[in-house]
C-alpha positions in Angstrom: 18.5 -20.6 46.1 17.1 -23.6 44.4 13.6 -22.7 45.6 14.0 -19.2 44.1 15.0 -20.7 40.7 11.9 -23.0 40.7 9.6 -20.2 41.7 10.8 -18.1 38.7 11.2 -20.7 35.9 8.4 -23.2 36.8 5.6 -20.9 35.5 7.6 -20.2 32.4 8.1 -23.9 31.7 4.4 -24.8 32.1 3.3 -21.9 30.0 5.7 -23.0 27.2 4.4 -26.6 27.5 0.8 -25.5 27.4 1.4 -23.6 24.2 3.6 -26.1 22.4 1.8 -29.3 23.4 -1.1 -28.9 21.1 1.2 -28.1 18.1 3.1 -31.2 18.8 0.0 -33.4 18.8 -1.3 -31.7 15.7 2.0 -32.1 13.8 2.2 -35.8 14.7 -1.4 -36.3 13.6 -0.7 -34.6 10.3 2.5 -36.6 9.8 0.9 -39.9 10.4 -2.1 -39.1 8.2 0.0 -38.0 5.3 2.1 -41.1 5.5 -0.9 -43.4 5.4 -2.9 -41.5 2.7 -3.3 -43.1 -0.8 -5.5 -41.7 -3.7 -8.9 -43.3 -3.8 -10.0 -45.0 -7.0 -13.6 -45.5 -6.0 -16.0 -43.8 -8.4 -13.3 -43.1 -11.0 -12.3 -44.8 -14.3 -9.0 -45.0 -16.0 -9.3 -43.3 -19.4 -7.8 -45.1 -22.3 -6.8 -42.4 -24.8 -6.9 -44.9 -27.7 -10.3 -46.3 -27.0 -13.7 -44.7 -27.5 -15.1 -43.4 -24.2 -18.1 -41.5 -23.1 -15.7 -39.0 -21.5 -14.0 -38.1 -24.7 -15.0 -34.7 -26.0 -16.2 -33.6 -29.4 -14.2 -31.1 -31.3 -16.3 -28.1 -32.5 -15.2 -25.4 -34.9 -14.5 -22.0 -33.4 -17.7 -20.5 -34.9 -20.0 -23.4 -33.8 -21.7 -21.3 -31.1 -21.8 -18.0 -32.9 -25.2 -16.4 -33.3 -25.7 -15.8 -37.0 -26.4 -12.3 -38.2 -30.0 -11.5 -39.2 -31.1 -10.2 -42.6 -31.4 -6.4 -42.7 -34.7 -4.8 -41.6 -35.8 -7.8 -39.6 -36.8 -8.2 -35.9 -35.9 -11.3 -33.9 -38.8 -12.4 -31.6 -39.0 -15.4 -29.4 -42.3 -17.2 -28.7 -43.4 -20.2 -26.7 -45.4 -22.8 -28.4 -48.9 -23.1 -27.0 -52.2 -24.8 -27.8 -55.5 -23.0 -27.8 -58.6 -25.0 -26.9 -59.4 -27.6 -29.6 -55.8 -27.7 -31.0 -54.1 -31.0 -30.1 -50.6 -30.3 -31.6 -48.7 -27.9 -33.8 -48.3 -29.3 -37.3 -46.9 -26.2 -39.0 -45.7 -22.7 -38.3 -45.2 -19.5 -40.2 -43.3 -16.3 -39.4 -46.1 -15.1 -37.1 -48.5 -18.0 -36.7 -48.9 -21.7 -35.7 -51.1 -24.3 -37.4 -52.7 -26.5 -34.8 -54.4 -29.8 -35.7 -58.1 -29.9 -34.6 -59.3 -33.1 -36.2 -58.7 -35.2 -39.3 -60.3 -32.5 -41.6 -59.7 -29.2 -39.7 -56.8 -27.1 -38.5 -56.6 -23.9 -36.5 -54.4 -21.0 -37.7 -53.6 -18.8 -34.7 -51.0 -16.1 -33.9 -47.8 -16.7 -32.0 -48.3 -13.4 -30.2 -51.8 -12.1 -29.4 -51.0 -8.7 -30.7 -50.7 -10.2 -34.2 -54.3 -11.2 -34.3 -55.1 -8.6 -36.9 -53.4 -10.8 -39.5 -55.9 -13.5 -38.8 -58.7 -11.0 -39.3 -57.5 -10.1 -42.8 -57.1 -13.7 -43.8 -60.6 -14.5 -42.7 -62.1 -11.5 -44.6 -60.2 -12.4 -47.8 -61.2 -16.0 -47.7 -64.8 -15.1 -47.0 -64.8 -13.0 -50.2 -63.1 -15.7 -52.2 -65.7 -18.2 -51.2 -65.6 -21.9 -52.1 -63.6 -23.2 -55.0 -61.8 -26.6 -55.6 -58.4 -24.9 -55.9 -58.7 -22.7 -52.8 -58.2 -23.8 -49.1 -61.6 -23.8 -47.4 -62.3 -21.6 -44.4 -64.5 -22.9 -41.6 -64.8 -19.5 -39.9 -63.1 -17.3 -37.4 -63.1 -18.1 -33.7 -61.9 -16.2 -30.7 -58.6 -18.2 -30.9 -57.9 -18.1 -34.6 -59.1 -19.2 -38.1 -60.4 -22.7 -38.8 -59.3 -24.0 -42.1 -59.4 -27.2 -44.2 -56.6 -29.6 -43.3 -54.3 -30.5 -46.3 -52.8 -33.8 -45.2 -50.1 -34.0 -47.9 -48.5 -30.7 -46.8 -47.2 -28.0 -49.1 -45.8 -28.4 -52.6 -42.3 -27.5 -51.6 -42.0 -30.2 -48.9 -43.7 -32.8 -51.1 -41.1 -32.4 -53.8 -38.3 -32.7 -51.2 -39.8 -36.0 -50.0 -40.9 -37.3 -53.5 -38.2 -36.5 -56.1 -39.6 -38.8 -58.8 -42.9 -37.2 -59.8 -44.4 -38.0 -63.3 -44.5 -35.2 -65.9 -48.2 -35.7 -66.2 -48.7 -35.0 -62.6 -46.5 -31.9 -62.8 -48.5 -30.5 -65.7 -51.7 -31.1 -63.8 -50.4 -29.1 -60.9 -49.2 -26.3 -63.2 -52.7 -25.9 -64.6 -54.3 -26.2 -61.1 -52.0 -23.4 -59.9 -53.1 -21.2 -62.7 -56.7 -22.0 -62.1 -56.4 -20.9 -58.5 -54.8 -17.6 -59.5 -57.4 -16.9 -62.2 -60.2 -17.5 -59.8 -59.1 -15.1 -57.1 -58.4 -12.4 -59.7 -62.0 -12.8 -60.8 -62.9 -11.9 -57.2 -60.6 -8.8 -57.4 -58.1 -10.3 -55.0 -54.4 -10.3 -55.5 -52.6 -13.0 -53.5 -49.2 -11.2 -53.3 -47.3 -14.2 -52.0 -47.7 -17.0 -54.6 -45.0 -19.6 -54.1 -44.4 -23.3 -53.8 -45.0 -23.3 -50.0 -48.4 -21.6 -50.3 -49.8 -24.3 -52.5 -51.0 -27.2 -50.3 -52.0 -30.7 -51.3 -55.2 -32.5 -50.3 -55.6 -36.2 -49.9 -56.1 -36.6 -53.7 -52.9 -34.6 -54.4 -54.9 -31.7 -55.8 -53.5 -28.2 -55.3 -55.1 -25.7 -52.8 -53.9 -22.1 -52.8 -53.6 -20.9 -49.1 -52.2 -18.2 -46.9 -54.2 -15.2 -48.0 -52.7 -11.9 -46.9 -52.9 -10.0 -50.1 -55.0 -7.1 -51.5 -58.7 -6.7 -52.2 -59.2 -4.2 -55.0 -62.2 -2.1 -55.8 -63.7 -2.0 -59.3 -61.5 1.0 -60.1 -58.3 -0.6 -58.8 -58.0 1.0 -55.3 -57.0 -1.2 -52.4 -59.9 -1.8 -50.0 -58.1 -4.3 -47.8 -54.3 -5.0 -47.6 -52.7 -7.8 -45.6 -49.3 -6.3 -46.3 -47.9 -9.5 -47.7 -45.4 -9.4 -50.6 -43.5 -12.1 -52.5 -40.0 -13.3 -51.6 -37.2 -12.4 -54.0 -37.5 -15.5 -56.3 -41.1 -14.8 -56.9 -41.0 -11.0 -56.8 -41.7 -9.1 -60.0 -39.3 -6.1 -60.5 -41.2 -2.9 -59.9 -40.5 0.8 -59.2 -42.6 0.8 -56.0 -41.7 -2.4 -54.0 -45.2 -2.7 -52.4 -47.1 -2.2 -55.7 -49.2 -5.1 -56.7 -51.3 -6.0 -59.7 -52.5 -9.0 -61.8 -49.1 -9.2 -63.6 -47.1 -9.3 -60.4 -49.1 -12.4 -59.3 -48.6 -13.9 -62.7 -44.9 -13.3 -62.5 -44.9 -15.3 -59.2 -47.0 -18.0 -60.9 -44.3 -18.3 -63.5 -41.7 -19.0 -60.8 -44.1 -21.6 -59.2 -44.6 -23.3 -62.6 -40.8 -23.4 -63.0 -40.5 -25.0 -59.5 -43.0 -27.6 -60.3 -41.3 -28.7 -63.6 -37.7 -28.3 -62.4 -38.1 -29.5 -58.8 -36.2 -26.5 -57.5 -36.6 -22.8 -57.3 -35.1 -20.3 -59.8 -31.4 -19.7 -59.5 -30.8 -22.6 -57.1 -27.1 -21.5 -56.6 -28.4 -18.4 -54.8 -29.8 -19.6 -51.5 -28.8 -17.2 -48.8 -30.5 -14.0 -47.8 -27.3 -12.1 -48.6 -27.8 -13.1 -52.3 -31.4 -11.8 -52.6 -30.1 -8.6 -54.1 -28.4 -10.7 -56.9 -31.7 -12.4 -57.6 -33.5 -9.1 -57.8 -30.8 -7.6 -60.0 -31.1 -10.5 -62.5 -34.8 -10.2 -62.7 -34.5 -6.4 -63.1 -32.0 -6.8 -65.9 -34.3 -9.4 -67.7 -31.9 -12.3 -66.8 -34.4 -15.0 -66.3 -33.7 -18.8 -66.0 -32.9 -20.4 -69.3 -33.4 -24.0 -68.3 -35.1 -26.1 -70.9 -38.4 -27.7 -69.9 -41.8 -28.4 -71.5 -43.3 -25.1 -70.3 -40.3 -22.8 -70.9 -42.3 -20.5 -73.1 -45.0 -20.2 -70.5 -42.7 -19.3 -67.7 -40.8 -16.8 -69.9 -44.1 -15.1 -70.8 -45.0 -14.9 -67.1 -41.7 -13.3 -66.2 -41.7 -10.9 -69.2 -45.3 -9.9 -68.3 -46.8 -10.9 -71.6 -49.9 -12.4 -70.1 -52.9 -10.1 -69.4 -54.6 -12.7 -67.2 -54.1 -16.1 -65.6 -56.7 -17.4 -67.9 -54.3 -17.0 -70.8 -51.8 -19.1 -68.9 -54.4 -21.8 -68.4 -55.0 -21.8 -72.2 -51.3 -22.3 -73.0 -50.9 -25.0 -70.4 -54.0 -26.8 -71.8 -52.4 -26.8 -75.3 -49.2 -28.3 -73.9 -51.2 -31.0 -72.1 -52.9 -31.9 -75.4 -49.7 -32.0 -77.4 
């Protein structure tokens, strides 16, 4: 009888032991490990909430990472900065071009995107027609990479004012006259600049003005456009007109008036209107004849520029010369 019991239950017992034994070992191993475990402090630091720490985060406003809206009728394009042969570094950039330093007297103006090379061609043609003049940036010719130009080491007029707020009146009046001389000269060559502003007047090592960035219009003797770089003034230099792209001598002189205002006041017209959303307000004021009323030594000159009283930039030069002599 006993033998029968052993023969029946022995296999069951060993099978149960075979299955349960590993679980027993595993459970004891886990239990011992859990009891001995302590959190490691190696590689960690205790943060003191009251003390400055490199781990403390910076609070940003909710809109800090929002992408701003673009002005209407604009295209956003991304470009990688590059250096054509001969250009050592980028010292300036425009909406479609880079200015690369070649040597101490020369820069290379070249397109951000190769398909925009036609703009360089227009600049080169206009500068070739303009020729050499003390008030005009010198061209050293077109290459396969871009347009070689005279280097203006003192930068543009706008940036110079930002870095040098205390400029003598005598110097300002000299710049006003030089700006008018540049405009008068290109008009003699039947060229309209179409983008006269404080950033397109550069300064050489002697702090003399040089008109640059030619993308305007070449006119025939009967007033027809022979070449048009499609450049037009920004709102604070833009003469009100029925056809927005129309250009003539008086539209350049209007922009010259805003430039003279900038030189004498050290800021652009309507300085309270600074965003592109407010450009329509600037245009509306000009269209309604609401020009700046700030008092400065050339107030009558700027008013006559904006009111289109001058027939030529030479008349502006005459009035400025009279002010210098007074």
